[in-house]
Structures are given as C-alpha cells and as structure tokens.
N, C-alpha and C positions, 0 to 999 in steps of 0.2 A: 504493500500500500504506500502510495507516495504522499508526501506532504502537500498541502494546498498551495496553489499559486498565490503569492503575496506581492502584488504590484508595488514597486518601490517608487517613491517620489524621486524625480530626476534631480541631479545636483543643481541644475538651473532653477528648478521649482523651489528647492530648499533655500537657495540663495535669495530668491525673490520673497519667499515667505519670511525669512529672517530679517530682511531689510524692512518689510512691511511692519513687522512687530517692533523692530527697533525705532522706526519713525513714530509709531504710535506711542511708545514709551517717552520719547523725547517731546512729542507734542503735549502729552499729558503733564509732564514736568513743567513745560512752559506755561500751560494754562493754570497750573497751581501757583505759579509766581505772579499771576495777574493778567497774563496775555489773553486778550479776547473779551475781557469783562464778563458780563452776564451771558453773552453768546457762547462762552466756553462750555456751558451746560449742554447746549445742542451740538456743539462741535465734537465734544467727547463721545456722545452717542453716535453721531454720524461716522466719525473715524473708526469707532469700534466695529460698526456694522460693515464698513468697507473692508477693513482688515480681515474680519471674520469671513467675508465673502471671498476674498483672495485665498485665504487658508483652506477653506472647505473645498475649493477647486484644485488647489495645487498641492496641499499637504494636509490631508484629513487628520493625521496623527498630531501635527502641530496645532491644528485647529482645536482639537479636544483639550489640549493643555491651555491654550489661550482662553478658551471659554471658561475653564475652571478658574483661572487667575482673575477673570473679570468678576466672578461671583465673590472671590476672596477680598478684593480691594476696592470695588466700586463704591460700597457704602462709605469708606474712608475718604475717597475722592469727593463724594457728595458733601460730606461734612466740611472738608477743607474749602471747597468752593463756596459753600454757604457762609462759612466764617469770613471769607474774603469779600463776598458780594452781597451778603444779607440772607437771612433765613427764608427758605422757600419750602413750605410744607409738602408741596407736590413736585419736587425737583425731578425733571425729566432724566437726569443722570442715571437714576435707578432703572431706566428702561434698557440700558446697554446690555446687562447680562442676559435677560430673557430674550431680547431681540437677536443677539448673537447665537444663543442656544437654539432659537427657532430656525436658524439657517440649516440645522441638521436635516430639515425636510428635503434637502438636496440628496442626501444619502438614501432616504426613503424612496425618492423618485428613481434613483439609480437601481435599487435592489428591491423594488416593490413586490416582485413576484415571490420573493422569499418569505413574505409575510403570510403566505397561505399555510404555512406549516403549523403543527401543534404547539411548537415552542412559543409562537406569537399569539395564539388564541386568547390568552388572558389580556393582552394589550387591547384587543378589540372590545372586550367588556369595558375596559377603563375609558377608551375613546367614546363608547356609547354613553357612558355616564357623564362624561364631560360635555358631550353634545346636548344631553338632556338638561344638565345644569345651566348651560349657556342659554338655552331656549327659555327656561324659566327666569333666568337673571335678566334677560332683555325686557321681560314684562314687568318684573318687580323693581329692579335697580336702575334700568336704563342702559343705553348702548355703551357709553364710555366706561362706567364701572364694570359692567359684565365683560366687555372685551378686554379690559386691563386684567381682570381676574383670570379670564381664560388664558391669557398669555402667560401669567405667572404660574398657572397650573400645568398647561400643556407643553410649554417650552422645555422644562426639565425632563418630562417624560419622553419627548421626541429626542432629546439629547441622549437619553439612555438607550432608546431604540437604535439611534445612530451608532452607539458603541457596540451594540449587539450585532448589527449588520456589518460592522467592520471587522468581522472575525478573521478575514484573510490577512489583516494587519495586526493580529492579536499580539504577536511577539514584540513588534515595535510599539504598539499601543500600550501594552502593559509596562514596558520599560519607560515610556514617556510619562505615564501616570505616576509611576514610582518616583521618577526624578522630580516631577512637579511637587509632590507632597514632601519629598525629602528636602526640598528647598523652602517650600512655603511653611511647613510645620514649625521649624525653629524661628523663622522670621516673624510669623504672626503670633507665636507664643511669646517671643521677646517683647513684642509691642504690647501684648496684654499685661505682662508683668510690669512693664514700665508704666502703663496706664494706671495700674493700682498704686504705684509708688508716687508718681507725679503725673497726674492727668493733664493731657494737652489742652490748650485753650479751645481748639475746635471741637474736641470731644465734650468739654464742659459746656460750651455754648449750645451744642446739640441737645444735651441732656436737659438743659433749662428750657429750650424752645419746644422740645418734643413733650415735655412734662411727663416723663416716664418715672414715676416715683418708685416703681418696683425694682429699679436697678440701682437704688442707693442714691447717694448725694454726690454732686460733682466736686468732690474733694479727695485729696490723697487718703488712701487706706479706708475710704468709706464707700467706694464704688464697687458694684458687682461688674467685674471686667467684661467687656463685650468686644475687645480687640478691634479689628478692622471692620467687623460686621456691625449690624444695627442694634442687636440685643444679645444678652448672654446666652440664650437658648441656641440660636444658629451658630454662634461662636463655639459653644461647647460641643455641638454636633460635629463641626469641622475638626476640632481637636481630637475627639475620640476616633473619628475616621482616620485622621492622619496618623495617630499613634498605632492603631491596629495595622495599618498598611505598612508603616515604616518598621514596626516590630517584625513583620514577616520578611524583611530584607536581610542583608548581610553587612558585616563590617562594624567595627567599634565606633566609627565616627558618628553613627546615628544616635548613640546613647545620650549625649548631652542635649540634643534637640528634643528627644522624647521626654527626658527628665524635665526640661523647661516647659514642655507642653503639659505634662502632668501637673505641675504647679499652677499653670494658667487655668487648667480645667478645674482644679480645686477652688481657685479664686473666682470662678464664675458663680460659685455657690448654687449650681444647678444640680440638685440631687438626682433627678431623673437621668441625667447624662452620666453621673457617677455610676449609677446602677447599670445603665446601658453599656458602659465601658467594661464593667466586670462581666456582664453577659457575653459581650463580644470576645473577651479574653477566653472565657470558658469554651465557647463554641469553636474558637480558633484552635485551642489546644486539643479538643476532642476530634477535630477534623484532620489532624496530622498524625503520622505514624508515632507510635509510642517512643521510638528511639530518639525522636527530636524533642521530647518533653524535657529532659534535663537541661538541654541547651536553652530552651525557651525560659525555663525557670531561672536559670543563671542570668539571662538577659533582663528579666523583670527585677531581680535583686539588684543588679547594677544600676538600673534606672531609679529605683527607690533610693539607693544610697546616694546617687548624684543629686536627687531632688531634696534630700534631707536637710542640707545646710540652709536652703531658702525657706523651707517650711518651718525651720526652727527659729527664724527671726520672730520676735514677740508679736509684731503687728500681723504677720502672716499667720502665725500659729493661732492667735486669738480668733481671727476671722474664720479660719478653716474649721477649727474645733467647735466653735459655737454653732456652725451650720451642721457639722457631723452629729452633734449631740441631739439635734432635733429628729434624727432618724430613729433614735431609741424611744422617743415619745411623740411619734408622728400624729397620734390621735388628738394631742393637746396643742399641736402647732397651729398658730393663728392662720398662717398662710394656707396650710392644708385644709383647715376647717372652712375658710372662705371659698377655696377652690371647690370643695365638695358641695357646699351650698349653692354656688353658682351653677355647677354642673347639674344639680337636681332641678333647678329652675329652667335651665336650658333644655333638659330632657323632657320636661313637661311641655315646653313650647314645641319641641319636635313632634311629640305625639299629636298635638293639635294641628300642625301643618305637615301632614304626611307626604304631601307632594314636594316639599322643600321650598326654600326661599331663593335658590338659584345663585349662580356665580355673581360676585359683585356686592354681596351683602355681608361679607366678612373681610377682615384685614385692611390693608391700605386702600383698597378700592372704594371704600365708603367715604373717603375724604375727597373723592373726585366730583361729588355732587353736593350742592348746597343743602338740599333736603335729603340727607343720607338715610337709607333704610338698612337696618341690620345691626350687627354686633361687631365691635372693633376686634375683639379677641375672645374666643371661647376657651382657650387654654386646655383644650381637649380635642385631639385629632379625630378620635372616634365620633364624638358628638358633632364635630364640624362637618364630617362627611354627610351625616344624615340631616343636619341643619341646612346645608347647601343643596344636596342632591335629593333629599327626601328619602323615603323608603325604597322607591324603585331604583333611582340612580345610586344611592348609597349602597344598596345590596350588590348591584353590578360592580361598583368600584371595589368593594371589599372582597368579593369573590375573585376578581382579577388579581388583586394583590396577594391573596392567600394562595392562588394557583401558582403565581410566580415564585413565592417563597417555598412552596412544597416541591416545585420542580428543582429549585436550587439545592435543596437537601438531598435530592436523588443523584446529583452529579458526583459520581464516585471518584473522578479524576482529581477532585479538590484535595485528596489526600497526598497526591504527588506534586501538584502545582500549588506552591505556597501562596502565590498571588491570588489564585482562584479561591483558595480557602479563606484568605483574608477578606475577599469581597463577599463571600457567603456570610462570614461573621459580621461584617459591616452592615449588610442588609438587615439581618435579624436584630442587631443592636439598635439601629435607628427605629425600626418598627416598635421596639420596646419603649421608645419615648412617646409613642402615639397617645397614650392616655393623658399625657401632660401638655401636649402641644401639637401644632400642625407639622407633619413630616412629609407632605406630598408636594408642596410648592416652595418657591424661593430657593435659597441656598441649601437649606436642609433637604428639600425635595431633590435637588440636584445630586446630593450625596447618595440618597436612597436609590434614585433611578440609575445613577452611575454604577452602583454596586450590583444591582440586578442586571443591568445591561452587560457589564463586563463578565458576570457569571455566565450568561448565555453565550457571549463571545468566546469565552474559554472552552465551554462545552462543545460548541460547533467546531472550533479549531482542533480540539483533541479528538473529536470523532474522525477527522480526516487524517490525523497522524497516528491513530491507533491507541492512544493512551486511554481514551474513554472506553474503548472496546476491551482493553486488557483489564479495566476496572470492573466490568460488569457482565461480559458475555461468556459463553461456554468455552471450555478448553479448546474446542475446534477453532473458534474464532481467535482465541488468544494465541494459538499456534500459527495463525495466518493461513490455515487450510482453506477457509471460506470467509469471505467478507460480505456482510449483508449489503444489499443494494443501497440502503439509506446512508451507508457510511462512505460511499464513493465520493471523492471530492469534486467540486464543481470544475468544469472545464469549459473551454470556449464553445464546445459542441453542445453544451446545454445539459450535461449529466446532472442527476439530482443533487440538490444542495442538502447538507446535513441539517440545515434549519427547517427542512420539511418534517423533521421529527418533532 
C-alpha cells in the first residue's frame, strides 16, 4: 500500500506567502503606532482577508497557522487600537479572525465530493442546525445580529472541516500546528503573567469601558488574567490546548513554556478549565502505549517544578489558593450559586420557547442593534444550544457533536500518533467546559473544531498509509495480504477516498 499523494507548495508559492505574512505583520505594527487613524480598524480586517486569500490558494498549511494566530492576537490589537483612537464597543477589528477562517470554504469547494462519506455525516447535522438557527434569528434578532452570529459560529466549524479535508497534507499540517503552538504558548502565557503583575494601560482601559466586573479590577494582582484574548475563559481554553499539544512533543526546550502556561492558567482562576486540563491529561495518557507513561510523568514533574518558584510568590500563591479552596466547598461558593440560579431561570425560558430564539440573541451580536433581544451570556454551553436553536436545532447540533466525539474515540491509530492522541484529548477536554460556557464559537470554538478536524485528518491519512489498518483490522489485512477497497488512497483517476468511511 502506498502513501497518499501530498501536493507540496512550490518554493515560489512559499516565498510569496511568507512575504504576504511579513507585510501584514509590518502593516499591523505601523497601525498600532498610529498610522491610518481610525481607518486602521478597517485596514486591519481588509489586509487580513487579502493575506488569508493569498495563503489559502498558495499554501493551505501556512494559511491554517495564520488563521490561528489571528484568533490569538486580534483581541489585543483591538484593545490597542481602541486605546489609541477611542473606545468602540463594536470594533470591526474582531471580524478579521472569523472572516479569514471562513475562507476555508475554498477547500470545501475543492474537495466537496469527499463530504459524502460517513466521517462527515455529523457535520451535516450541525450545518442543518445552524441553518435553522439563522432562519429563526432573522425573524427574532434581525439581519445584522443573526448574520454576525452565524459567522462566529460557522467560520470555526468550516475551518475544522478544512483541516479534515487537508488530510493529504497531514504530515506538514501537523508539524505546522505544532510549531504554531510551540511559539504562541510561551509568548501568550508570558503576556498573561505580566498582565497580572503590571496590567497594561490598554488592557485596563478595556476592562473599564467593557464593564466586565467578573474578571476583577484593572489593577496589579487583582485581575483575572485574560492575556491577549477578551476574557479569561477563551484564554484558559487556549492555554490548556497549547499545553496538551506541546506536552505531546519532544525536547526539553518546551518545558519552560509549558510551566509558564500552567501559571497563567492558574491565574485565570477559571476552575472549569483547570478540571478540563486534568481530563485532557488523563485521556492523553490512556490513549498512549503504557511504555510512554513514565516519560510523560517525568515531563509533568519537570513542568510542576519549573512552575513552583512563580506560584510560591505570596501574591501569586494567595490568588491561586483562594480560588482552589472554593473547589472543596463549591456548594457554598457565591459564584457557583448565582450560576446555578441563572441556569435554572434560563432552563425555564427554554422550555417555554421550544423553537428557540435563533442566532443573534446571545453574545456580542446583541450589541449590534439598539433594541437588542436576548441574553449577553448564558454561561452554559449546553443551555445556549437549546436557547438559540430550540429543541429541534439543539438536538441536531448535539447529536452531531456526540457523533464526532464517538468517532474520534474509535481511531485506534491515536495510540501510535502522539499528535492525533493529543487532538483527541483536546476535543474531549474542551467539551468538558461546555456546562460552564460556550465552546462552539469564537476562539474556543476554533480550538474545538481544530481538534476534531485534525483527528479526522489523521485518521484519513493513516488509512492510506496502513497505520489505521494495523490498529484495527484482521491479521490478513495487517499482513498486507488484502487491503479493503475503502483504504485505497485517492489518485488522479478518481479511486475512492478514505473519507468515504
């Protein structure tokens, strides 16, 4: 059995892509120094879309990395531009990540025939739910809020499908995603720790203008760190994904970055993400051969020892321990009690509106209309599904997600492919946050759909190389005597795709 054909980007295409990204970085730095005035908000979005368009055509692997970086840093860019040019509650800068992610539709157009397979059937359920939610949202919230909400929900999912359909590039794609997180994790973690010690003026101004009392006070040692993102929840989700992914790598140079990320995760004071990280660690350990367990345990001990000096600083220790102690008395925790009460009220409302309220009635979309309809935050991803999509759409969406997760648990090759195993653990860990917040849209949704998409990409690639077969088929197949038709790699002549499974 031969390995699948993996079209490589030509050196000229790579050079063009690198130049485009470099020019975008330089232009962004210039705009942050004041170039362009208020028009810089629109220029940033326009340049991001243009560069994304160049990359998706010339280097899909580099496009994936560029799209992730936009999710990581665009909220910070928005805050810095707001600080320089004045507060704007509906800054268009935040459109850059979902618009660039939506360019993944190009990959769907190229490989649309592969969507007919069973691997992608759950995505059809989710798309159906989104279509239903958008239809209801147009009637309830209006065109602009519903369309904006649709973009923030569907763009991360399309990006995940793009990663799944890019299975021919799996080797290059997995290496690129590893490098992206290996660089981003220590950088964003360091920013978060610095934010706790000495909050920057643009972060403080944003906290005051946004009036988010749940993330602390805009003063040193009193803020729940949110790093380069908008709130502690998405920042914590990025940190836990980055740590799980980088832990699955090799080399001692990764340990300081993971240790710094662990400290930043603790400083977010997001208990659900702490628990999710532990769940991800357990899943990742169980999905690997037993012989690797001692090495993983040693790596965790090294990370904890490196993080210990920072967590031992009195201000750090007091902040972290006070939050940890609430886990032992969760029923008497004021935040938990309020969350439960609000969830009960929201659940009663969901029962009364079984058809749902539609997209555009939750999140940032409700700020786009003067007479907003809906709830700013439900703080519960499960309830938000049924609040937005009602019982019909919510059931479709939930069944689609469950099907994707169950399929990922059946991919036996994850025991031999550490990256695929980390993606499986990541997907389950993020779903574990669902009772506490939205995990399907925005940057957190991008992490989830990325994990699910790369898991499918790994499975499709390993079907063509034989690793998946050796993990699950009969001895005859493992010996190479007979290869099932669905494992034959795609060729120019149109032989079946492994994604038809």
